C-alpha positions in Angstrom: -9.4 -6.7 0.7 -6.1 -7.5 3.1 -3.5 -8.4 0.3 -4.7 -5.0 -1.2 -4.0 -2.8 1.7 -0.6 -4.7 2.6 1.3 -5.0 -0.7 -0.6 -1.4 -2.7 -1.5 -3.5 -5.4 -3.6 -2.2 -8.0 -7.4 -4.1 -8.0 -6.3 -6.0 -11.7 -2.9 -6.6 -10.3 -4.4 -8.5 -7.3 -7.7 -10.2 -9.3 -5.0 -11.4 -12.3 -1.8 -12.9 -9.7 -0.6 -16.0 -10.5 1.0 -18.3 -8.3 4.1 -18.2 -10.4 4.3 -14.6 -9.8 4.4 -15.4 -5.8 8.4 -15.7 -5.4 8.9 -17.0 -1.5 12.2 -17.2 -0.1 13.5 -17.6 3.5 14.5 -13.8 3.1 13.3 -11.2 1.1 9.9 -12.9 -0.8 8.4 -10.9 -3.2 5.8 -10.9 -6.0 6.1 -10.3 -9.1 3.5 -7.5 -10.4 3.3 -7.0 -14.5 1.7 -3.5 -15.0 -1.2 -3.8 -17.2 -0.2 -1.0 -19.9 3.5 -1.2 -20.3 4.2 -4.8 -19.5 7.0 -4.1 -17.4 7.4 -6.2 -14.6 8.4 -4.9 -11.1 9.4 -7.1 -8.1 7.1 -6.1 -4.7 8.6 -7.3 -1.3 5.7 -8.5 0.9 6.2 -9.2 4.6 5.9 -12.1 6.9 1.9 -11.8 7.1 1.0 -11.5 3.6 3.5 -14.8 3.0 1.5 -16.4 5.8 -1.8 -15.2 4.4 -0.6 -16.7 0.7 0.8 -20.5 2.0 -2.9 -20.7 3.6 -4.5 -20.3 0.7 -1.8 -22.5 -1.3 -2.2 -25.3 1.5 -6.4 -25.1 1.7 -6.1 -25.6 -2.5 -3.5 -28.5 -1.9 -0.5 -26.6 -3.7 2.8 -27.1 -2.8 4.6 -23.6 -3.2 7.9 -25.8 -4.0 6.6 -27.9 -6.3 3.9 -26.8 -8.0 2.9 -27.9 -11.7 2.9 -25.8 -14.8 -1.2 -25.9 -14.5 -1.1 -24.4 -10.9 1.5 -22.1 -11.8 -1.0 -20.2 -13.7 -3.6 -20.8 -11.6 -4.9 -17.1 -9.9 -4.4 -17.1 -6.5 -7.3 -15.4 -5.6 -11.0 -17.2 -6.4 -14.6 -16.4 -5.7 -17.1 -17.9 -3.2 -18.0 -20.7 -6.3 -14.0 -22.1 -6.5 -13.9 -19.5 -10.0 -11.2 -16.5 -10.8 -12.0 -13.5 -9.8 -12.9 -10.3 -12.5 -14.6 -8.0 -10.1 -14.9 -7.7 -5.9 -17.7 -4.8 -6.4 -20.6 -6.9 -4.8 -18.5 -8.2 -2.5 -17.0 -5.0 -1.0 -21.1 -3.3 -1.4 -21.7 -6.0 1.1 -18.7 -5.9 3.3 -18.8 -2.8 3.3 -22.6 -2.2 4.7 -22.0 -5.3 7.0 -19.7 -3.4 8.6 -21.4 0.0 8.8 -19.4 1.6 6.3 -19.5 3.9 4.1 -19.0 2.5 0.4 -15.3 2.6 -1.0 -13.9 1.5 -4.3 -10.8 -0.7 -4.5 -8.5 2.0 -5.1 -9.3 2.8 -1.9 -6.8 0.2 -0.5 -4.0 1.7 -2.5 -4.1 5.1 -0.8 -4.4 3.2 2.8 -1.7 1.4 1.9 0.4 4.4 1.1 -0.8 6.6 3.9 -0.1 3.8 6.0 3.5 3.5 4.8 4.5 7.4 5.2 2.5 7.2 9.3 4.7 4.3 9.6 7.5 6.3 9.1 8.6 4.9 5.9 10.9 7.2 3.1 8.6 8.5 0.8 11.6 7.3 -2.4 11.2 4.1 -0.8 6.9 4.5 -0.8 7.0 5.5 -4.5 9.7 2.4 -5.8 8.1 -0.3 -4.2 4.3 1.4 -4.9 5.6 1.8 -8.6 4.4 5.3 -9.3 6.5 7.1 -12.6 7.0 10.2 -10.5 6.8 11.5 -6.3 4.1 14.1 -7.3 1.8 10.9 -8.4 2.5 9.3 -5.6 1.9 11.6 -3.1 -1.8 12.4 -4.0 -2.3 8.8 -2.4 -0.4 10.1 1.0 -3.0 11.4 3.4 -3.0 12.8 6.9 -5.7 13.0 9.6 -6.2 16.4 11.5 -4.3 15.0 14.8 -1.1 14.9 12.9 -1.5 18.1 11.0 -1.6 19.6 14.9 1.2 17.6 15.8 3.0 18.9 13.3 2.4 22.9 13.5 3.4 22.0 17.6 6.2 20.4 16.6 7.2 23.6 15.0 5.8 25.5 18.2 8.2 23.3 20.3 11.6 23.9 18.1 11.3 27.7 17.8 10.2 28.5 21.0 11.0 25.0 23.1 7.9 25.3 23.9 8.1 28.2 26.5 5.2 30.1 25.5 7.2 32.8 24.4 6.8 34.3 21.3 9.2 34.2 19.0 10.5 37.5 17.1 12.3 37.4 13.5 15.6 40.0 13.3 14.8 42.9 11.2 18.1 42.4 9.3 17.4 38.4 8.6 17.5 36.7 5.6 14.4 36.0 5.8 12.9 39.4 5.4 11.7 40.5 2.3 14.0 42.4 0.3 11.8 45.3 -1.4 
């Protein structure tokens, strides 16, 4: 789902999202997320493409986001093909992945994707943790994946740093602080 890949939301947060949680502003638009277990509320920033998507959905449903009725505010953002609230997207995801020739994944994969791509975009891990609403860094880091090419780039960056890419072997002095004291 485009929304989950771009906002990093959990499945229930996405499927239960109501229009009253969408806070569109000229600067700094956000989605108010309600933690399912603790009922804690957090504001999650969203970018312009997500805003455009939400505006398009609202327009297609005849919702004026600046003058919503009480009923519209309580309405869910994401509907299924029958025009009713979604409670699960497993069937839709199964057919989408199958049609794309991609291995089946679950909804939580989108949160892993979001975290990894935020990291790859150079966003500091502290910001990813805050926006993604993880209680601790250790948990958040489980969602951050690297590709083999990135790992090779990392070790080559060390090679260049240590040997300036000259091909010379770097040796450690015997009296170095890095040597083991036995």
